[in-house]
C-alpha positions in Angstrom: 0.1 -0.1 0.1 1.3 3.3 -1.0 2.3 5.7 1.7 1.6 10.0 1.5 4.4 11.2 -0.6 7.8 11.2 0.9 10.5 13.5 -0.2 13.3 12.0 -2.7 11.0 9.2 -3.0 8.8 8.9 -6.2 7.8 5.5 -8.1 8.3 4.7 -11.9 5.5 3.2 -14.0 7.5 2.5 -16.4 9.6 0.1 -13.9 7.1 -0.6 -11.8 9.9 0.3 -8.7 10.2 3.3 -6.5 12.9 5.7 -7.0 15.1 7.4 -4.5 17.0 10.6 -4.8 18.8 13.5 -2.9 19.8 16.8 -3.5 23.9 17.5 -2.4 25.7 20.8 -3.2 22.5 22.0 -5.1 23.1 18.6 -7.7 20.3 15.9 -7.7 22.1 12.4 -6.4 19.9 9.6 -8.1 20.4 6.4 -5.0 18.9 3.3 -7.3 15.2 1.9 -7.3 13.7 -0.2 -4.4 11.0 -2.7 -4.7 8.6 -0.6 -1.9 8.3 3.0 -1.2 9.9 2.1 2.4 12.9 1.4 1.4 13.3 3.9 -1.0 12.5 6.5 1.8 15.3 4.9 3.9 17.7 5.2 1.4 17.3 8.8 1.4 17.6 9.1 5.0 20.9 6.9 4.8 22.0 9.5 2.2 21.3 12.4 4.2 23.3 11.1 7.2 26.3 9.4 5.5 27.2 11.2 2.1 30.4 13.4 2.9 29.8 17.2 2.0 31.5 18.5 -0.5 34.0 21.3 0.6 33.1 25.1 0.0 35.8 26.6 -2.1 36.7 30.2 -0.8 38.8 32.4 -2.4 41.8 34.1 0.1 42.2 37.3 -0.5 45.7 38.4 0.3 46.1 40.7 2.9 48.1 42.7 2.2 48.6 44.7 -0.9 51.5 44.1 -3.5 52.8 47.5 -3.7 52.6 48.3 1.0 55.9 49.2 1.6 55.4 51.6 -1.6 52.1 53.1 0.4 53.6 53.4 3.5 56.5 55.3 2.6 54.8 57.1 0.4 52.2 58.1 2.8 54.7 58.8 5.5 56.4 61.6 3.5 53.2 63.4 2.8 52.4 66.2 5.6 49.8 67.5 3.9 45.7 66.2 3.3 42.7 67.4 2.0 39.1 66.3 2.0 35.5 67.5 0.4 33.8 70.1 2.1 31.0 67.4 2.3 32.9 65.1 4.6 33.9 67.9 6.7 30.7 68.8 7.6 29.5 65.1 7.9 31.2 63.7 11.5 32.1 60.5 10.3 34.5 59.7 13.8 33.2 59.2 17.1 36.5 58.7 19.2 40.0 59.9 18.9 41.3 56.6 17.8 38.8 56.9 14.9 39.8 60.4 14.0 43.4 59.8 13.8 42.8 56.4 11.0 40.9 58.9 9.1 43.6 60.8 8.9 45.7 58.6 8.0 43.7 57.4 5.4 43.4 60.4 3.9 47.5 60.6 3.5 47.1 57.7 1.8 45.1 59.3 -0.8 46.7 60.5 -4.6 44.8 62.8 -6.7 45.8 60.5 -9.6 43.6 57.6 -8.0 41.1 56.2 -10.1 39.5 53.0 -7.9 38.7 53.1 -4.3 42.2 54.3 -2.5 43.5 51.6 0.2 45.3 53.0 3.0 48.0 51.0 4.5 48.6 52.1 8.3 51.7 50.8 10.5 50.1 50.7 14.0 53.2 52.3 16.3 51.5 55.3 13.6 48.6 54.9 16.0 49.7 53.5 19.3 53.3 53.7 21.3 52.9 49.8 22.4 49.9 47.7 21.1 48.6 45.1 23.5 45.3 43.3 24.6 43.4 46.9 25.4 44.9 48.6 22.3 43.7 45.2 20.2 40.2 45.4 21.8 40.0 49.4 20.6 41.4 49.1 17.3 38.5 46.4 17.2 36.1 48.6 18.7 37.3 51.4 16.1 37.2 49.3 12.9 33.8 48.2 13.3 32.6 52.0 13.9 34.3 53.3 10.9 32.6 50.0 9.2 29.1 51.3 9.8 29.6 55.2 9.1 28.5 56.4 6.2 28.3 60.3 4.8 25.0 61.5 3.3 25.5 63.0 -0.1 24.0 66.3 -1.1 20.7 65.8 -3.6 19.0 68.4 -5.2 15.6 67.5 -4.0 15.9 66.9 -0.4 13.2 64.5 -0.2 16.0 62.2 -1.8 18.2 60.5 0.7 21.4 58.9 -0.7 24.3 57.3 1.8 27.1 55.9 1.3 29.8 53.8 2.8 33.1 55.5 4.1 35.2 52.1 4.0 34.8 49.0 2.0 36.9 46.8 4.2 39.2 47.4 6.7 41.7 44.3 7.9 44.3 44.3 10.4 47.4 42.0 9.9 48.9 40.8 13.7 52.0 39.4 11.6 53.2 42.7 10.4 51.1 45.2 12.5 49.1 47.2 9.5 46.1 48.5 9.3 44.8 48.0 5.9 41.6 50.0 4.5 39.8 50.4 1.5 37.7 53.6 0.9 34.4 52.9 -0.2 33.9 53.4 -4.2 31.4 56.2 -3.9 33.7 57.9 -2.0 36.4 58.3 -4.3 35.4 62.2 -5.6 35.4 63.6 -2.6 38.8 62.2 -2.1 40.1 62.9 -5.3 38.1 65.2 -7.5 37.6 67.5 -5.2 36.9 70.7 -7.9 37.4 74.0 -5.3 35.2 73.1 -2.5 37.4 71.1 -0.3 40.1 71.6 2.9 43.3 71.1 3.6 45.4 70.3 6.7 48.6 69.2 8.4 49.1 65.5 9.2 51.6 66.0 12.1 48.7 68.5 13.6 45.9 65.8 13.1 48.2 63.9 15.0 48.8 65.7 17.7 45.2 66.5 18.5 43.8 65.4 22.3 40.5 64.9 21.0 37.9 63.4 18.4 35.5 66.8 19.1 39.3 69.2 18.4 39.3 67.0 15.5 36.0 67.8 13.8 36.5 71.6 15.1 39.9 71.7 13.3 38.8 70.6 9.4 36.0 73.3 10.4 38.6 76.3 11.0 40.4 75.2 8.3 37.4 75.4 5.9 35.9 78.5 7.3 39.1 80.2 7.9 39.4 81.7 4.0 35.4 83.0 5.0 36.5 84.4 8.4 34.6 85.9 10.2 32.5 83.3 9.7 29.2 83.0 11.6 27.0 79.4 12.8 24.4 78.5 15.0 24.7 76.9 18.4 22.6 74.3 17.1 24.7 73.5 14.0 28.0 73.6 15.5 26.9 70.6 18.0 25.7 69.0 15.1 28.7 69.1 13.4 31.3 68.3 16.7 29.3 66.5 18.6 26.5 63.4 19.1 22.9 65.0 19.3 22.6 63.5 22.7 25.7 65.2 24.4 25.6 68.4 26.1 22.3 70.0 25.3 22.6 72.3 27.2 24.9 75.2 25.9 27.0 75.8 28.8 27.6 72.1 29.0 28.5 72.8 25.4 30.6 75.6 26.0 32.3 74.5 28.8 33.3 70.5 27.9 34.0 71.5 24.0 34.1 74.7 22.6 36.6 76.4 24.6 39.1 73.3 25.4 39.2 72.8 22.3 39.7 76.4 21.0 42.4 76.5 23.6 44.1 73.4 22.2 43.4 74.6 18.2 45.4 77.9 19.4 48.3 76.1 20.3 48.8 74.6 16.6 48.6 77.1 14.1 45.8 79.0 14.7 44.8 82.2 16.2 41.1 81.7 17.2 39.2 84.0 19.0 35.1 83.8 18.9 32.0 86.1 20.1 28.4 85.1 21.4 25.0 86.6 19.9 22.3 86.4 22.4 18.5 87.1 21.1 17.3 89.3 23.8 19.1 88.6 26.7 18.2 84.8 26.2 21.0 81.7 25.2 23.3 82.2 23.3 21.9 81.3 18.8 25.3 82.0 17.3 28.4 82.1 17.4 30.9 84.6 15.0 34.7 82.5 14.3 37.1 85.1 13.7 40.3 82.6 12.7 43.8 83.1 11.3 46.7 81.2 11.3 49.3 82.3 14.0 51.7 84.3 13.2 55.3 83.3 14.1 56.4 84.7 17.0 60.6 84.2 16.0 60.0 86.6 12.6 58.3 89.1 15.5 61.2 89.6 17.6 63.2 90.2 14.5 64.2 94.2 14.3 62.6 95.6 11.6 66.1 96.5 9.6 66.6 93.0 10.0 63.5 91.5 8.7 62.9 94.3 6.1 66.8 92.8 5.0 65.9 89.2 5.0 62.7 89.0 2.8 63.9 91.4 -0.5 61.4 92.5 -2.6 60.3 90.8 -5.6 61.0 92.1 -8.7 58.0 91.0 -10.5 57.6 91.7 -14.7 54.2 93.8 -16.0 52.0 90.6 -16.6 53.0 89.7 -12.6 52.2 93.1 -11.5 48.8 93.4 -13.5 47.9 90.1 -11.2 49.3 91.4 -8.2 46.8 94.5 -9.1 44.5 92.0 -9.6 44.3 89.9 -7.0 45.0 93.4 -4.0 41.4 94.4 -5.3 39.8 90.8 -4.9 41.0 91.1 -0.9 43.8 88.6 -1.2 46.7 89.4 1.7 50.0 89.8 0.3 51.4 86.3 1.7 48.7 84.9 -0.2 49.2 86.9 -3.6 53.2 86.1 -3.4 51.9 82.1 -3.0 49.9 82.4 -5.9 52.7 84.2 -7.6 55.4 81.2 -6.6 52.8 78.3 -8.0 51.7 80.2 -11.0 54.1 80.7 -13.3 54.6 81.2 -17.0 52.7 83.6 -19.4 50.2 81.2 -20.8 49.3 80.6 -17.5 49.0 84.2 -15.8 47.0 85.0 -18.5 44.7 82.5 -17.8 44.5 83.4 -14.2 43.4 87.4 -15.4 40.8 85.3 -17.4 39.5 83.3 -14.6 39.3 86.0 -12.2 38.0 88.6 -14.3 33.9 87.4 -13.4 35.1 87.3 -9.8 36.3 91.1 -10.0 33.4 92.1 -12.3 30.8 90.7 -9.9 32.7 92.0 -6.9 32.7 95.4 -8.4 29.0 95.5 -9.5 28.0 94.1 -6.1 25.9 91.5 -8.1 26.7 89.1 -4.9 26.5 91.5 -1.7 26.9 88.9 0.4 29.6 86.6 -0.9 33.4 86.5 0.5 35.2 87.7 -2.3 38.5 86.5 -1.2 37.2 83.0 0.4 35.6 83.0 -3.2 38.5 84.1 -5.1 41.0 81.3 -3.6 38.5 78.7 -3.9 38.1 79.7 -8.0 42.3 79.3 -7.8 42.6 76.3 -5.8 40.5 74.4 -8.6 41.8 75.8 -11.7 45.7 75.6 -10.5 45.7 72.5 -8.1 49.2 73.3 -7.2 48.0 76.3 -5.0 46.4 73.6 -2.4 49.2 71.5 -2.4 52.0 74.3 -1.7 49.1 75.8 1.2 
């Protein structure tokens, strides 16, 4: 008598017998024919238990890129890093260790990269000594950075576009190297900067003692060319600290703003800020005045000595024309000298005059009354002549 259907067992009418079969690794395996349905079912059950499992072939990826030694050597010679302002204004790190890893990852980026750049970071750049506790901190930092996302601006504000900061992160205990690959969609914000970017000094980034100060460092760098810059308290908190921290401005000022500004002023910054209150209530906005710190040794020199050590540049007529143009656009003499040091040759100088003419026209006709003309000019020059930001 035929029993209800059993998985893997079927009746072959042409032979008048029961067929048994099982599926293993996606393949159908015939187990033979049997006189009774029970015998066929027992064969299927036995095959499920006894048949060996085919080994799963896993392609083992190389832990380190072939040119990892070259990547490390080149990165350690890099003193200046850059990132798009979209990344600057998107908090991606939550701890000091993550901030340092991110800074060292940027150090491995080259403007010639066409694929997602891979960073190779020696552990000695992150830890004076590496042991059990540090290993746990590193793993936690890697997990957080792997989950970090960046929101890409969209023309339609209702659209949401998120991309991953990192595609992979590995730690090799034998060589004590951390290998991190940026996400593919982040490449334009690391390489194709198109003028809207911020630069930073690697040594200064590694000397900073808190993650909040790291974030404020990048913001101060990005706001420096449009100083004085006003930002709301709510926006500043969002850019530097988790939303759940320091809901009261007095706490934020005491624990984040004041110590971070003090730490930055020990580096190359000279930052002051003023608070604006609305009708005597809580502080609503902060205005930052940001400049580079003047070299104290240079100030100590006698006026005559300072002049004698800085010979006056002999400018060609075309360079003089450019110097006058950039002065009208409110660039400082130091900025003008830097531009003239980098932009050389009649063709390049003529191109500079052509590119800056619309900015001067709009400034003199007050077509853009709210624009910081010096910042706009420097952004234009840096995008047109990338060597300027490299020499910053």
